[in-house]
Phi, psi and omega in degrees: 000120183300135177092000179243157178295143177276160179255108183296337181288343181256006191239150174247127181289134179246305183203162180218155171278355188278151165275343183255107183295342179294348182294345174288338180274118183295338182283349179260114183293149177271092190272054172081011179281188188278357179295129178232323184216152172239143173261123185230157173249120178274108185287338180284314182264000180051053182220155173269132180234146179248115190248131173285117186287344178277331181247346185062023178263145176285125181251345177203146182215136174244114182280142176284159182294335178248012183277184180280173180281355183096354177284136186251154171297149174070017172114161183222147168260110189261332178077332177203173183298127178233171180213162172235156180144200181250152180253357177237189188276059176231148177292166177241093181276156177234131184241154174217133181056034176082003182238141177289127182243345180202163182204135170257132185227145174284170174298151179304150179301133180088357180295146176290342182244065187295340180275354182285134174256161178228150181231130180239131179241134182088234179288116187244012185282346183214158176268006176059030178070025185227151174257019179302145184287333179221133180222142174237124186230139180194154173266351179284133180304134175069005181280326182279062180223157174254129178235136181241122187254127178243124177240168175117156180279071181211174182262014179282157178221159177296150181184188181236130176242133177240158183224138178230130173220149177269007177296144177274359182247119178294129180080014180300139180296150180270347177230131002290149185293141173238104186307327181296340180275349183291151175295153181240162178303130182099345178292141174270120180256349172201146179192166173218153186223138175243133179228158180214149182284133175212194174212170184269009182083353180241021177092003180259120179285144181225151176232076184280160174284129181253340186200142170220149171233130187225141168252116192241132182293131175246342177199139174231101184200153174059032178074021178219159180236113177269143186221151166259156178240129184224145174243130176242140182227153172279125183282165173301135181077009181289163175263180183303126179060027181274062178288151170218146178296130184248329187195156178183179175223144173281173177296342180264008177083012180274131183288140175243131184236152175287128184236036177263185178300138178063024181264183185279349186211160177177174181239133178230160176242123182298139184280189184299339178268001180077034178208172177205130175266116184264112176293130178196112183285353180268003178287129179231175178296335182269355185292136174251152185235142171236127184239137175221134178284138183249163173285174182101352179218183179292153175289140181290147174259342179241191179264129179266133184208165175271117191258338184198164176211151169235111185306136179066013183226302188193173169216160186243133173254134188216151172250138180284358174272354177062230186298340181293338181254021174299136179089354177294134180264130185232130175260135181236153171222140179256145178224145174236142178288148174277128181237000000 
């Protein structure tokens, strides 16, 4: 490494500009004679080095074709930006105790995003069917996780921060502002996804999405970004990737519920008998109901209540005023205890 002292214990003397061969010996001072440089072979780094005999510093180095990159143990003086890695289409693995523990890999050949790199920690023999930029894989329980540790006498905590910009340039400055780079309504600025291995029943393995959590932009104005939060789940009996939004909150803290068939919420209109049978296959013996009368119909004259249920089939909403409450609109929500 140019600019650092050479190690005489790792070198073989080849030639010198000196008339005095003792100049290869560091214990013999160079007392102003004509010796200026020695040519040595560094057996550790497999390189030829040119050493200033007055300072014992390496002033020039020629690396061998099978030699090291010039990076030294315990640190390097680089003088300018340097890098380590591969220059052709091969991964860059890292080993410890004779085993590969991590790997940096380029984007697959033919990828539209050839400049993208990928990082694998743990089991690195496969990309697990994903183009994710960073993956941690292990068979040990709880090992394939990311943990962030925060210490110190402060109120900060470990966490995850994400950033979204519509700029086509990675690392583009945010000032001066370019409106086209701002996030837009509908953009996802943070999310998480859960997937699990299954098959189609015909011998074909599948890795469908089972869960997503998303923070979605609803407004970008006045120097702030307002967002809704939503959770989507694969329902019972769903097909591959048949996610549906199940629950969420608006930026104002208002709850959002699924109001489709067999969902947790909905609106009904009491029939001519002052009741309504709600089909819902998710009704169980443990299900609790909350009912509220809504505007848009006549005011009730009696009390509206949940009067009956058939597990896995339906439940009944009824008014004790009977026909007098025909047309009353009732909103319902279902709840299950956490066990």
